[in-house]
C-alpha positions, 0 to 999 in steps of 0.5 A: 696807542702806538700808532700801529695797526693790524694791517701793518702787522699783517703786511710785515708778516708779524701778526702770526708770530705775535699770536704765537707768543713770539716777537714781531719778525721785524722792527715796527715804527711806533709813535707814542705821546708822553706828557705831550711830547711825541716819541718816535722809535722802532721796536719789536712788539709781542703780546704778553699776559699781565697778572690779571690775565689780560693781553698787553703789548710788550715793546722791545725798543731798539737800543744803540748797544746791549746793556751788558754792565747792568745786572740782568735779572739780578745777575752780573754778567762775567767778562767772558759772558760779555765777550761771548755775547758781543762776539757771537750773540750768545753767552756760551753757558747756562747762567743762573738768573733770578727773574723773581726774588728768591726764584732762581733758574738756569737759562740761556742768554742771547742778544736780540740782533734786531734790537740789542736787547738781552733775552733769556729762556729757561734751560728746561724750555729748550729740547736738544734734538737728536738730529739736525739737517740729516746729521745725527748728533753725538752725546757729546754734541748734545751735552755741549749744546745743552750747556749753552756752548757751540759745536761745529757740524759738517755735512748737513743738508739744506732744503736745496739738497746742498751739503753745508757746514755751520756752527750751532748754538742755542739762541735764547731769542728764537728759542731754537738752535741757531746756525752761524756762518761767520769767519770763525766757522770758515776757519774751523772748516779746514781754514779755507778762508783766503786773505782776499776774502778777509779784505772784502769782509772788512770793506763790507763791514766798515766802509768809509762811504755807504750809498753816498753817505760818509761813514765816520771813523767812530761809526766804522769802529762801532760796526766792527764791534757789531754795534748799531749805527744811524746813517743819514743822507744815503741815496736809494736806487731811485735817487731818493735820500733816506736814513736808516739804522745799520747793523752787521749781519754776521750770519749772511756776511752783509749789512742790514738796514732798518 
């Protein structure tokens, strides 16, 4: 019904994730007919059980920007919540939500970076580990993480054996501890960033032209604010024109194309 086949989910490495109650790892193109009109968009998909216990497909559609001014599970986000979510993707605290009337819960709240959808996970569903990448967390570090706050950890060991530093915080979307390697992290690492690096980052995140297509000032502004933009008329390596949604990937310091 969505124009999505099992083969599409397998090829995009999404089926295993969905069978484990997670969202598809990438945006999937979907095609829905509503009242005789064709609706084409991109979305992450997941499997959910309805009240009858039957399996259904949840559609997490791509949004141009997060809907932060609307009540989220009957809770109004504070200005600080909105600022934190736009800045690094997480609310930075535990928020009391009411998914079912008169049934409140404390939850972590984050933004799905692929779709701009707000996501929540119950606080008691996340277990804070004692150790991350070879570094033993202090009681204070574990307390801060459990409260939704971020911590800066040095001397972790990657799979390659190299040592690295990063800002850690609970990610409600992935239901895990997220690693952040952004400008803020580098400044925390003894302020090692240089003016040249900052200039390069600005050029990467808000270019005036991209693969031959002109990026308007409004689109440049949206990129700086970590919003998703749609760009038409870009040229790939084969010389063919294509269109794509583009968003800043702050963790990898690059632009992601969908």
